[in-house]
Every structure is written in C-alpha cells, then in structure tokens.
TIMIRO-955298 format. One record per residue (C-alpha): x negated, y negated, z. Coordinates in steps of 0.05 Angstrom, whole numbers, padded with zeros to 5 digits, always signed. Layout:
XYZ/...
//
This chain:
+00959-00682+00794/+00938-00614+00829/+00987-00591+00882/+00983-00542+00937/+01055-00522+00932/+01052-00499+00853/+01031-00514+00785/+01043-00575+00752/+01114-00575+00716/+01131-00512+00751/+01185-00498+00806/+01140-00494+00872/+01115-00426+00895/+01159-00396+00951/+01099-00389+01001/+01026-00395+00996/+00985-00362+01063/+00911-00396+01068/+00876-00351+01125/+00808-00346+01150/+00768-00300+01195/+00702-00332+01223/+00676-00266+01251/+00679-00238+01178/+00671-00297+01133/+00742-00279+01105/+00770-00342+01061/+00833-00316+01027/+00898-00355+00994/+00955-00305+00985/+01002-00336+00934/+01077-00312+00933/+01111-00342+00866/+01175-00307+00865/+01213-00250+00904/+01272-00260+00858/+01266-00186+00833/+01236-00159+00895/+01172-00166+00938/+01112-00202+00906/+01064-00150+00881/+00999-00170+00846/+00922-00147+00861/+00866-00185+00906/+00811-00223+00866/+00739-00220+00896/+00703-00280+00869/+00651-00330+00884/+00691-00392+00865/+00663-00459+00858/+00705-00486+00916/+00767-00478+00954/+00809-00517+00916/+00789-00469+00853/+00808-00414+00886/+00875-00435+00914/+00888-00460+00840/+00868-00400+00809/+00914-00355+00861/+00969-00401+00843/+00967-00382+00767/+00948-00310+00773/+01016-00304+00817/+01060-00342+00770/+01034-00296+00715/+01046-00236+00757/+01122-00256+00765/+01132-00262+00685/+01091-00194+00680/+01133-00157+00730/+01196-00183+00700/+01178-00164+00629/+01157-00095+00647/+01222-00084+00683/+01194-00074+00755/+01234-00085+00814/+01177-00133+00842/+01168-00206+00843/+01097-00240+00829/+01037-00252+00877/+00966-00250+00875/+00911-00254+00928/+00840-00284+00923/+00783-00276+00972/+00729-00327+00965/+00658-00286+00965/+00621-00304+01025/+00549-00331+01012/+00495-00288+01040/+00501-00222+01071/+00566-00201+01100/+00602-00137+01124/+00646-00117+01065/+00690-00074+01109/+00704-00116+01164/+00723-00170+01110/+00771-00125+01080/+00800-00108+01146/+00807-00180+01157/+00846-00190+01092/+00887-00130+01108/+00911-00165+01173/+00935-00222+01134/+00975-00182+01087/+01003-00143+01138/+01023-00212+01170/+01071-00217+01113/+01107-00164+01128/+01121-00137+01059/+01132-00198+01026/+01068-00185+00987/+01036-00120+00961/+00967-00117+00943/+00919-00076+00900/+00854-00078+00858/+00834-00135+00814/+00766-00169+00793/+00717-00157+00842/+00754-00108+00885/+00754-00028+00884/+00788+00035+00910/+00750+00039+00963/+00769-00035+00983/+00840-00016+00979/+00831+00047+01025/+00804+00006+01078/+00862-00041+01072/+00909+00023+01073/+00880+00035+01144/+00909-00030+01175/+00974-00043+01129/+01022-00001+01086/+01030-00057+01034/+00973-00039+00989/+00967+00008+00930/+00921+00038+00874/+00893+00085+00916/+00873+00161+00897/+00919+00214+00932/+00905+00283+00933/+00954+00318+00886/+00995+00266+00873/+00997+00204+00821/+00954+00136+00834/+00888+00104+00839/+00846+00060+00795/+00900+00023+00747/+00842+00001+00700/+00849+00057+00645/+00924+00044+00649/+00915-00034+00634/+00870-00017+00578/+00919+00031+00547/+00969-00023+00545/+00927-00070+00519/+00902-00013+00461/+00979+00005+00442/+00993-00071+00437/+00934-00081+00392/+00962-00015+00350/+01033-00052+00346/+00999-00118+00332/+00960-00083+00272/+01023-00051+00244/+01070-00112+00249/+01024-00166+00231/+00976-00131+00184/+01012-00075+00156/+00962-00029+00187/+00981+00045+00197/+00917+00062+00234/+00851+00027+00270/+00802+00062+00224/+00749+00010+00211/+00791-00045+00243/+00741-00096+00269/+00753-00116+00344/+00709-00165+00384/+00716-00151+00463/+00696-00205+00509/+00671-00173+00574/+00660-00098+00587/+00685-00091+00658/+00733-00034+00686/+00788-00049+00634/+00745-00076+00574/+00701-00009+00577/+00764+00029+00581/+00790-00010+00525/+00730-00002+00484/+00732+00075+00493/+00804+00076+00466/+00784+00038+00407/+00725+00073+00388/+00766+00139+00393/+00811+00107+00341/+00759+00094+00294/+00754+00020+00311/+00689-00026+00295/+00670-00062+00352/+00625-00116+00369/+00618-00138+00443/+00590-00183+00502/+00587-00184+00571/+00536-00219+00623/+00507-00149+00639/+00463-00131+00583/+00457-00058+00606/+00534-00054+00594/+00529-00076+00527/+00472-00036+00510/+00507+00026+00536/+00561+00009+00490/+00513-00002+00425/+00490+00070+00442/+00558+00102+00459/+00604+00068+00409/+00548+00034+00354/+00576-00028+00378/+00547-00092+00352/+00525-00140+00409/+00527-00213+00411/+00519-00266+00467/+00573-00289+00512/+00569-00358+00482/+00583-00334+00414/+00628-00274+00423/+00696-00312+00412/+00672-00343+00346/+00658-00270+00319/+00696-00248+00248/+00741-00203+00270/+00818-00170+00259/+00826-00179+00334/+00797-00216+00390/+00806-00179+00460/+00788-00228+00521/+00776-00177+00574/+00735-00227+00626/+00760-00283+00669/+00815-00332+00645/+00823-00402+00607/+00776-00373+00556/+00821-00399+00493/+00824-00473+00507/+00810-00537+00468/+00734-00525+00455/+00736-00455+00433/+00800-00448+00393/+00772-00483+00333/+00716-00437+00333/+00758-00373+00333/+00755-00330+00271/+00802-00268+00290/+00873-00253+00254/+00904-00241+00323/+00888-00243+00399/+00903-00184+00440/+00863-00176+00512/+00869-00150+00584/+00843-00222+00618/+00895-00255+00657/+00913-00333+00644/+00874-00332+00574/+00908-00395+00555/+00881-00457+00591/+00945-00488+00583/+01010-00477+00544/+00989-00531+00493/+00938-00486+00471/+00988-00428+00448/+01010-00482+00398/+00941-00493+00374/+00929-00425+00359/+00991-00419+00321/+00973-00481+00281/+00914-00446+00264/+00949-00386+00241/+00929-00337+00296/+00977-00300+00328/+00965-00297+00405/+00998-00231+00447/+01014-00268+00516/+00962-00234+00568/+01022-00216+00613/+01060-00181+00566/+01001-00127+00538/+00964-00124+00604/+01018-00091+00646/+00994-00025+00644/+00956-00033+00716/+01018-00059+00754/+01062-00008+00727/+01013+00042+00752/+01008+00013+00818/+01080+00002+00820/+01103+00071+00811/+01051+00098+00861/+01075+00053+00914/+01142+00077+00903/+01121+00142+00904/+01149+00160+00838/+01126+00189+00769/+01069+00225+00746/+01011+00220+00698/+01051+00235+00637/+01114+00196+00654/+01069+00134+00675/+01029+00135+00612/+01093+00138+00574/+01120+00075+00609/+01058+00045+00589/+01058+00060+00522/+01129+00025+00517/+01094-00046+00523/+01081-00035+00450/+01158-00036+00439/+01160-00102+00475/+01100-00134+00432/+01149-00109+00366/+01208-00142+00401/+01165-00212+00417/+01149-00214+00351/+01214-00206+00328/+01240-00256+00374/+01195-00317+00347/+01215-00301+00272/+01290-00322+00298/+01275-00375+00351/+01213-00408+00320/+01178-00417+00383/+01101-00400+00390/+01091-00328+00421/+01066-00358+00484/+01131-00407+00491/+01176-00347+00472/+01147-00300+00527/+01155-00352+00575/+01229-00365+00555/+01239-00288+00562/+01209-00273+00627/+01240-00331+00658/+01307-00311+00638/+01292-00245+00672/+01277-00284+00735/+01334-00323+00729/+01378-00263+00718/+01355-00231+00776/
//
C-alpha cells in the first residue's frame, strides 16, 4: 500500500516537504531521502502530473535514486528531489519558481536543487536570487551551468564499457543504439554516439526532434510505441521512468540496456525479468551520474571542465566493477547496484 513516508519495503524518507502557494499556483513536494553522506542534493522536476499522489510518489522514487546515485559517485551528498506540479492554464513562471525558491530556502540547506526534466538554467537563476541552495547555473569565467551534456557523457562512456565487457567490442563503429527520448540529455547522447560511428534509431513525441536527428545523424525514426522493441545492440531509455516493466520487457530486442532516464525499472523484480531474458541492465543511477557530479562540483566551487569530465568518465570504471561484482555474487545488476550503494550509505 502506498505511504506518504516512503516507498514500500524501504526505510522511511527523512523528510518530505509539501508546499503550496495560492498566488502563483505552486504545488511542490521536496523529498529528502537520506542525509547520511551530507545535504540532500537532486534536481527539480516540473511536470504535468496526473494527480498530486502521482507527484508525491515520483518525488519519493527520484529522491531515493539520488541517494544511491550520489553514494556510488562518491559525492559528499545525500539524496533528495523536488517535483513541481505544472499548473493548468496560464501562470507566471518566474513567480512560481520564486515561490519554489522560498520553499527550498525554508529547509536551510538540508536540500540543494538544480535542473531536471522540465526546468532550465533560467529557472535556476531565478531560484538563485532567493536562496543559495541551488546549482547548475552558468558562471562567467568559472565552471558550471547546464549539466545535461555531462549526464549524456556518463551514459556514453558506460555504453562503451558495456560494449567492451559484454560484447567484446573495441569501438562503436556500426553499433546499433535505440534512443527513447531526444530531450536535452538524449540529444547530447545521440551526438556522442554519432561521432563514435554508431547507427541510431530514435523516437520522441516531438516530430521536429526526430526529423532533425534523421537529417543530422542519419538516424532511423520509429514511433514512441515501437522504440523499445527495436532490434539493437543497446537500448538507451532517455525519457521518463518505469519504461521497463512487465508489459515492455517481453518485447525488448536489445543485448544490453544503458540510458539516462531515472527509475527505468518499474519494480526491482523487473531487473530479474531482464536477466531471465539474457538482457544486461546497467542501472540508471550508476550510469547517469554525470549531471549530479557536475552540479555538485559547481556548488562546492571546485574543479574545472577538464577535471569534471575526467571524473564523469570514471563512471565507466564503476560499470566494469559492477559487471565484475555480479560474476561473483550471482545477483542481477540492479540488485547488486542496490547492495553496493546501500553499503556506502550504511558506512556513511
């Protein structure tokens, strides 16, 4: 049964702030899963949720994923996430994000926000005007800004690591990759893969994006309903979560899965279902940590472009370590990654 305090069969979240502002239409949930490693750090998602309970559940799932992601990335931060329910009809975006900033500031540094699906660097600039607990903002002469290229790079080097370890490939020339979603991260991933010689098949709800990918990358375009079933070497889910589920998994035709979307598995049991089909799943919170590495270094005012890119590239080493771990433990990659991340939280 769903709970306001946390996910089923998991320890409760430390704190969940539910805030509303009638003047701007703000309805937000800020979920702090864990501060064992430090302040909770995670982006703000702006989405037209079906209802408030769906928004609350998404905040719980996303914030827990951030705890695991930050732990595996070795960052001195815990896991948190904010969701804002997109108002119906007209609204003043700047005023709404100002109200959100006040909610973030009320937590006095227990949660640090940044961009996520539906939010932009401009939104974060507005938040920065009212609270220091925000990152992902371009700075003159200093490292920072949009983290999506770093997220995409982490997924790209993870695909390289998977191709080498699982398939014995030394490069991605002619490697077929199916990308579900061409948002900010999905597009950058497509660029990196195209430059590496991969063959792309893409789908997005925005026909203009797929047409651009076809023209720029020579990508094959398929519908959003059929992208998951495309024959490919690797499937890269880069849209919303829970795309890997009881309905979709029997239709998959990929050798392994490595994408940027958060919470790709609808349930942990779906990781077992993938393993039973012989499809290796590289857990999302392991491979898509490039963005949080970027905004974390920016927030701490440390590092520069080359050093941060090198740190993101080391995600590939952790992918290879995970694949070595499962040979010893016999667990699925999803289960092994959970055990690994939880051990780091307990140790903290």
